[in-house]
N, C-alpha and C positions, 0 to 999 in steps of 0.2 A: 369246872370247865377246864379243859386242856387244849392247848394250841401247840402247833409245831413251832419250834424256836426259829426266829428270823432276826436279822439285824434290826429291822424296823421295830419289832416287838421289844427287843433289848433297849433301844433308844427311848421308847415310851416308858419302860420301867425305870430306867436311869433318871429320866426327867421327873418321875413321880417320887424319887427319893430312895429307890431300892438300890442297895449296894452289894448284896450277897445273894447267892442262890444255894439253898440246901439241895443235895443231890442224892439220888438213889439209882443204882444201876442194876438191871435185871436182864437175864437172858430170855429171848423170845423165839418162837418159831414163826418165821414169816418169809415171804418171797423176796422182800427187799432188804430185810435186816435180821440180824441175829441178836442184837443188843438194843435195849431201850434205856435211855437215860431220862429220868424224870427230875426236873428242876422246880423248885419253889422259891420265888423271890422273897427276900426279907430285907428289912431296912437296917437292922443292927447286926453286928458281927456275932454269929452264934458261937457258943462254947462247944468244942469238939466232944467233951465229956458228957454234955447234956443235950445232944441232938435228939429231936423227936425219933422215936423208935424206928420208923420206917425209912429214915435217911441214914446214909453211911458216911457222908462227908459234906463239905461246902466249898464254894468257890467265890472269889470276888466276881461280881457280875461283869466287869469290864476286862476280865482275863480269860479264863477257860471257856465260859459260855460264849464269849465273842468268837473264839476260835471254832467252837462247836457250831455256831450259827452259819459258818462258812461251809459246813458240810463235813461229815465223818463217814467213811465207807462202812456199809453194812450196819448202820446205827440210826435209830430213830431218836430224836431229841424232842421231848415234850416239855411244856411249861404248865404247871398246875396253877391256874389263876383263880381257883375256887375261893380262897381266902380273900383275895383282892376284890372279887365281885361281891362276896358276902359283906364286905365293909363299904361297898359303894364307891370304891376308888376308880373303877374303870367303867363308868356308865356311858 
């Protein structure tokens, strides 16, 4: 499940113990955006050398993602919650 990044969603994730977000940036063809940033929340600090293959970097959840939630021109920012839902954390 993917959701648009909002400050409220970040607050929920922080309260559930998530501290970092893996990030993947791709270009898209869309009317409202040219870039899509996909974030996946994680609780532990990832190692840059061993990020999952589809991700290119990570951020502290209360830094860059907080700024992104306030809006970035021509960019869609999504949060991949599939792992969280699969583990039953967001019922």
